[in-house]
C-alpha positions in Angstrom: 72.2 149.8 76.0 72.2 152.1 73.0 74.1 154.8 74.7 77.3 152.7 75.0 77.3 152.2 71.2 77.4 155.9 70.2 79.7 158.9 70.6 79.4 161.0 73.8 77.8 163.8 71.7 74.7 161.7 71.1 71.8 161.8 73.6 69.9 158.6 74.0 66.7 157.7 75.9 65.5 154.1 76.1 62.6 152.3 77.8 62.0 148.7 78.5 58.3 149.2 79.2 55.7 151.9 78.6 55.7 152.5 82.4 59.3 153.8 82.1 58.0 156.7 80.1 54.8 157.4 82.0 52.1 158.7 79.8 53.7 159.2 76.4 51.2 161.4 74.7 50.9 162.1 71.0 50.5 165.5 69.3 47.4 165.8 67.2 49.5 165.5 64.0 51.0 162.3 65.2 47.6 161.0 66.4 46.3 161.4 62.8 49.1 159.1 61.5 48.1 156.1 63.7 44.3 156.8 64.1 43.5 153.6 62.2 46.4 151.5 63.6 46.0 148.5 65.9 46.6 149.2 69.6 50.0 147.6 69.7 51.2 149.8 66.8 49.8 152.9 68.5 51.6 152.1 71.8 54.9 151.6 70.1 54.5 154.7 68.0 53.8 156.8 71.1 56.4 155.2 73.3 59.3 155.7 70.9 58.2 159.3 70.4 58.2 159.8 74.2 61.8 158.7 74.1 62.6 161.2 71.3 61.0 164.1 73.1 63.0 163.4 76.3 66.1 163.3 74.1 65.1 166.7 72.7 64.8 168.1 76.2 68.3 166.9 77.1 69.6 168.8 74.1 67.7 171.9 75.1 65.3 171.6 72.2 61.6 172.2 72.9 59.7 168.9 72.5 57.7 168.7 69.3 56.0 166.3 66.9 58.1 163.6 65.1 56.2 162.8 61.9 57.2 160.2 59.4 58.5 161.5 56.2 59.7 159.8 53.0 59.7 156.0 53.4 58.7 156.5 57.0 61.9 158.1 58.1 61.4 160.4 61.1 61.5 164.2 60.3 63.6 165.8 63.0 63.7 169.4 64.1 66.1 171.7 62.2 69.6 171.3 63.4 69.2 167.7 64.7 70.0 164.3 63.4 68.6 161.1 64.9 67.2 157.7 64.8 64.5 155.6 66.6 63.9 151.9 67.2 61.3 149.7 68.9 60.6 146.0 69.3 58.7 143.9 71.9 59.8 145.1 75.3 62.1 147.9 74.2 62.2 151.3 72.5 64.9 154.0 72.1 65.7 157.3 70.4 69.1 158.8 69.8 69.6 162.5 68.9 72.6 164.6 68.1 73.2 168.1 66.9 73.8 168.0 63.1 77.0 169.9 63.6 78.4 166.9 65.6 77.4 164.1 63.3 76.3 163.9 59.7 73.9 161.0 60.4 73.2 158.1 62.7 71.1 154.9 62.8 70.1 152.6 65.7 68.2 149.3 65.8 67.3 146.8 68.4 65.9 143.3 67.9 64.9 140.3 70.1 67.9 138.0 70.5 66.3 135.1 68.6 66.8 133.4 65.2 65.4 135.0 62.1 62.4 133.3 60.6 63.2 130.5 58.1 64.2 131.8 54.7 64.9 135.4 55.8 68.7 135.2 56.1 69.2 134.3 52.5 67.1 137.3 51.4 68.9 139.9 53.5 72.5 138.7 53.3 75.3 138.1 50.9 77.1 134.7 50.6 80.3 136.2 52.1 78.3 137.5 55.1 76.7 134.1 55.7 80.1 132.5 55.6 81.4 134.9 58.3 78.3 134.2 60.4 79.1 130.5 60.4 82.6 131.2 61.7 81.2 133.6 64.4 78.7 130.9 65.5 81.4 128.4 65.9 83.6 130.8 67.9 80.9 132.4 69.9 77.9 130.0 70.2 74.7 131.1 71.9 74.3 134.4 70.0 71.9 134.7 67.1 74.3 136.1 64.6 71.7 136.1 61.8 69.5 138.5 63.9 72.5 140.7 64.7 73.4 141.0 61.0 69.8 141.9 60.2 69.9 144.6 63.0 73.2 146.0 61.6 71.6 146.2 58.1 68.8 148.2 59.6 71.1 150.6 61.4 73.1 151.1 58.2 70.0 151.9 56.2 68.8 154.4 58.8 72.1 156.2 58.7 72.2 156.0 54.9 68.8 157.3 54.0 68.9 160.9 55.5 72.1 161.4 53.6 70.8 160.2 50.2 67.0 160.1 50.2 67.4 156.8 48.4 66.7 153.1 49.1 69.6 150.9 50.1 69.0 147.2 49.4 70.2 144.5 51.8 72.6 143.3 49.1 74.2 146.8 48.6 76.2 146.8 51.9 78.6 144.0 52.9 78.7 144.0 56.7 81.5 142.4 58.8 81.0 141.9 62.6 83.9 141.9 65.0 83.9 140.7 68.6 85.6 142.7 71.4 87.8 140.9 73.8 86.2 140.5 77.3 83.4 138.7 79.0 80.5 140.8 77.7 79.6 140.0 74.1 80.1 143.4 72.3 81.9 144.5 69.2 82.2 146.7 66.1 80.8 146.5 62.6 82.0 147.8 59.3 79.7 148.1 56.3 81.3 148.3 52.9 79.0 150.1 50.5 78.7 148.3 47.2 77.0 151.3 45.5 78.3 154.9 45.4 78.2 156.2 48.9 76.8 159.5 50.1 78.7 162.8 49.8 79.6 164.2 53.2 81.3 167.6 53.1 82.3 166.9 49.5 83.8 163.5 50.2 82.1 160.3 49.0 82.0 157.7 51.7 82.9 154.1 50.9 81.9 152.5 54.2 80.0 153.1 57.5 81.3 152.0 60.9 79.4 151.2 64.1 79.1 149.1 67.2 76.8 146.3 68.5 75.9 144.6 71.8 73.7 141.9 73.3 71.8 142.7 76.5 68.7 141.6 78.4 67.5 139.3 75.6 68.1 141.9 72.9 70.7 142.6 70.2 71.4 146.3 69.4 73.4 148.0 66.7 74.3 151.6 66.0 76.0 153.5 63.2 77.4 157.0 63.5 78.5 158.9 60.4 81.0 161.7 61.2 81.6 164.8 59.3 84.7 163.9 57.2 
């Protein structure tokens, strides 16, 4: 699901159950991070790192620990950029050589409505207006959840480039629908604060893709070297 949203240079590994990964073991350093966590959190933490280590192997990089860094962002091996996501029934990791992309972000969410009151706190008035139009044109998809996922992917791509927080209100995201039977499309995030510098050029927007599949919505943002 995630693979179709990203450039061919990106390696992705996903799992719809822990059985897909076999026994996803943790390194001692990782075990220390979740020693006090509830079992569900431990399983998710291990499963998504199992995906990440398989992706490392596909890139020819020896599997190694993936520890949370600042604000919980994963610390990747030197020379790699990547992103991880997990929700009930799904987890995925995407990795790329840093020479191929400046950054990337992925997110998956259950294809259900956001809890009451959440949309107004994570979206701009213009975004909510566009969601209403999308819901009229393409009913049956939870566009509020898709927008939330897109915000998450944008943040995950933003943070490694800046080391700074990006508020939900600081990116204006537009969702576009591809023609065809399967509901997929593109996204564009206009940054409402000064964007990151990539190779000396300040970015004003991020672009990505989204899809719906097997009761999930997924989004991905790839930031090229400009």
